[in-house]
N, C-alpha and C positions, 0 to 999 in steps of 0.2 A: 896558528892555534895549538899545534903540537907542543911547542916550547912552553906556552902558558899552561897547558894541561899538565905537563911533566913538572913544572915548577910548583904548581898547587899541590899535586900529589906528594911531592917530596916535602913540602912545607907541612902538610897534615901528618906526615910520618905514620900513616896507618896502612900503607900498601907496600908490597914488593913489586916493582915495575920490571917488565921485560919489554924492551924496545926493539922493534924490527926496523932496520935501516940499511940502506945500500952503502952508506958511508959512515962507519963507526967513529971516524975522527970528529964528526960533528958533536959527539956526546962525550968526548974524552974528559970533560970537566965534571961529569956527574959522579957522585959517590957510588962506589961499587957495593957499599953496604945496603943500599936500597934499590939499586938498579942493576939489571943484567942487559947488556947490549948484545943483540943477536944480529949478525950481519946476514942479510938475505934480501930477497926480492919477491914480491907477490906474483910476479910473472914466471918465477922459477920454482915450481912445486917442491922439488927436492930441498931447496934452501930453507924451507919453512919448518923442517923437522925439529930443529933445536928450539924453535920459537913457541910452538904449540904444545901444551900438555894438558892432562885431564883436569876438569873442574875449575878452569880459569875463566875470567871474563875478558873478552877481547873488545877493545874500543877501536873501531876502524875509522880513520880519518883520511885514508888514501884516496886520491883521485889523480888520474893521468890525463893531462890536458890534451884535448883535440885528438883523442884516439879511443873511439867507442869500443872497438874490438879488444884492445888491451885492457880496458876497464872491466869488460865482461869476463875475460879470461882471469884477471886478478881476483874478481869476486868468486868465480867458480873454484879457483884454487883455495881461497880462504874457506869456503864452505866444505870442500873436500877434507881439508886438514881438521877443521872444527868437528866434523862428524867422526873422522877416524880416531881422534884423541878425546872424544867425549867432553868437549868444551861445555861449560855451564851456560854461558850467555854471550851474545854478541850485541854490542851497542854500536850502531852505525850512524855516522854523521852525514846527513844528506843536505838538502837545501829547501827552503820554503818556496823557491821559485819554480818547483816542479809543477805547481798548479797552473803555470802559464801566465798569459797577459790579459786574459778576458775577465777573470773573476773580480767583482766589485764589492765594495762595502767591507763587511767583516769576514775574514777568512778563518775557517776552523779546519781541524784535521779531517772533517767529513766533506770539505769542499772538493768537488771533482777535479782531479788534475787534468790539465789540457796542455801538456808540455809542447814547446815549440823551439826548434833549433837543436843542434847537436848536444849542447851542454845540458839543457833541461831534459831532453829525451833520454840521454845516457844516465843521468842521475836517477830518473824515474825507473828506468829499466833495471838498474842495480837494486833499487827497492823491491821491485817485483820479484826478482830472482831470489833475494834473501827471504822474502815472505813465502815464496813457493817451496823453498828447500830446507829452511831451518826449523821452524816450529812444526810439531810440538816437541820434537826430541831435544832441540836446543832453544833456549829462550832468546828472544830477539826484541829489541826496542830500536826505533828509528827516530832520530832527532832532526827536525827541520828548522835550522836557524834562518832568520832574515839576514840582511847584509851586515857582516861582522866588522866592527871597528875596534882598533886597538893598536898598541905599539908593534911595529913589524909588519903590519898589514897594509893593503892598498886602499881600504875604505877611507873616504874623505880626502885622499891625497890630491885628486883632480881639483876639487873645490878649494883646497888650501892654496894650491899653486896658482889658481886663477885669481883668487882674492889678493894674493901677494904680488903677482907680476903683471896681471892684465890691467888695462886701463879702466878708469872709473865708469866710463860710458857702458862698457860691456858688462861690468858688474851691476850697474844700475838696471840694465835690461833683465838680467837674471833675477834681480831682487823683485822687480815689479811683476815679472811673469810667474815666479815660483814661490812667492811669499807664503802662500797657504799650503804648499805641497807637503804631504807627509813623506818622511824619509825611510821608514821601516828599518832603522838601524838597530843593532843589538851589540852590547859590549862583549868583547871576547871573554871577559872575566865572568859574565853571566852565563855564557855558553859553556864554559868550563865547569861552572857550578852545576849546570843541568846535566852534563855528561857524567860527572862523578855521581850525581844522584841516581841516574839510570843504571850505572854500573853497580851500585851498592844497595839499591832498594830491595827489601825482602819480599816485595810484592812481585809475583811471577809476571814476566813480560812475554806474552805470546803473540808477538808481532804488533805491539802497540806503537802508534805514531804520535809524536808530540811536536807542536810548534814551539819555538822559542823566539821572543822578540822583546823589544823595549817600547812597543807601540803605545803603551799607556803613559809613557813619560811625556811631560808637558813640553819638553825641549825637542821632541822628535819631529821637527818640521824645519823647513828651509830658513825661515827668518830667525828662529832661535839659534840654530847651528851657526848661521852667519855671524850673529852677534858674539857668540862664544869664541869663534875663531878670531875675529877682529880684536876683541877685547884682550884675549890671552896673548896674542902675538904682537899687540901694539900697532896694528894697521890703522892707517888714517882713514880708510874707507869706512864710513859709518853713515847709516841712513835713518832718517826719521820721516819717511814718506808714508802718508796715510793711505795712499791709493793701493789697491790690490786687485788683481784680476778676479772677476766674479767666478764662483765655484763652477757654474755651468760652462763658462768659457774655458776655464782651466781643464775641465774634463774633456771638452770637445777638442782642445788642442792636443792633449795626450792621446786621444782616440785616433787622431790623424797620423801620429808618429808610429813607425813600425817598431816592434819589440820594446815597448815601454808599458809598464804596469800602470793601472789607473792611479792618478795622483793622490787620491784620498783613501786608498786601500789600507786596511788595518788588519794585522794578524793577531788573533786571540791566542793567548798561552794559558788559558784557564785550566786546560786538561793537565798540564804538567804541574801547575800550581796546586791542583787537588792531590797530586802525588807527594807534595811537600816542598816543591821548589820555591825559593825566595831569592830575589835578586840581591846581589852583594854590592852593587855600585849603581849610581845614577848615570844617565847618559852625559850630563854636564861634566861630572868628574871623570868619566871615561874619556871624553874628548879632551879634557884638560891634560890627562895623562899622556894621550897621544901627542898633543901639541908640545908638551915639555920635551919630547924627543926631537921634534922639529926645531925647537929653540936650541937644543944642544948641538944639532947637526949644522944649524945655520945661525950662529950667534949674531 
C-alpha cells in the first residue's frame, strides 16, 4: 500500500513527502524535488528526529508482524515525537477485522470490537493507545480497510493459484459451497484515496474512525470474482451451475469454522462518504489490474 500511496501523492503534485524507511535504497528512484527520504526506525526513537517536524501530517502504515511488544513500542515512539514536535495530524491505517469474528450483518464504526488472536488484538491496542494519547492536542483519524487487493499485495493470490493449478473437482466444491459468500475486498486505489482525504480534509479529526470497503460493489462475492479471474486469465474452468448452498447452511458452516468471519457480513463506509470520499475504481477493474501483473509474470 505504501508504494501506491507514494505514487498517487507524486502524481497529484500537491504535497512534499517525507518517507521514513529502514532501507533508503528502496526509494532511490523517487524525485528529490517532491520527496525527502529519512532513514530511520520506529523502534529507535533517536532516529525519528529528522523525520518529524512541526505542523505536518503523518500517515502511519507501519505494522511489525507477530510482535505485539514491538508494535506498542513503535506506536509510543511515534506519539512521543508527534507531541514533542507539535505535529498537526496523524492518520493511522488499521484494519476492519479488529471487530473480530462474531459481528453479523452490517458493520459500522460503532460496532463493538471483539478482537481475537494476536493480529486483531495488537491492531486494536494500537488504536486504543493513539486515541488515549493524541487528541485533543494532535488531530487523529483511523482508517479501517477491509481486505485490500491490488498489484503487489497478497489478496486473491490463493484463489488465483487454486483456480489455475488445482483440479476441476476441488474448484467445483469451492464454487458450490462459496457461491453466495461476500468477500469484503477493497481496492488499494480506493484505500489510498481515503488516506489522502483523511490527511487533507479541513474538518478537524478528533479521534474519528472510518471503515473503508467495496462491499456495495455487485462483484464483491465469490461467484463474480471467480468469473473475473477465469475470464481474464483464459482459464478453462468455467461453471454454469444453478445450485448454491442455502444461506442458512452457509452461515452454519462458517459458524463451525474457527477464525472465520460470517460469510454475509457487510462493512458500511457511509461515514467516510459523508466526509467526501468517492471511490476511484470498481472492484472488477481493480481485479483486472491485479491479474494483468499475473499475466506478465506468467505469460
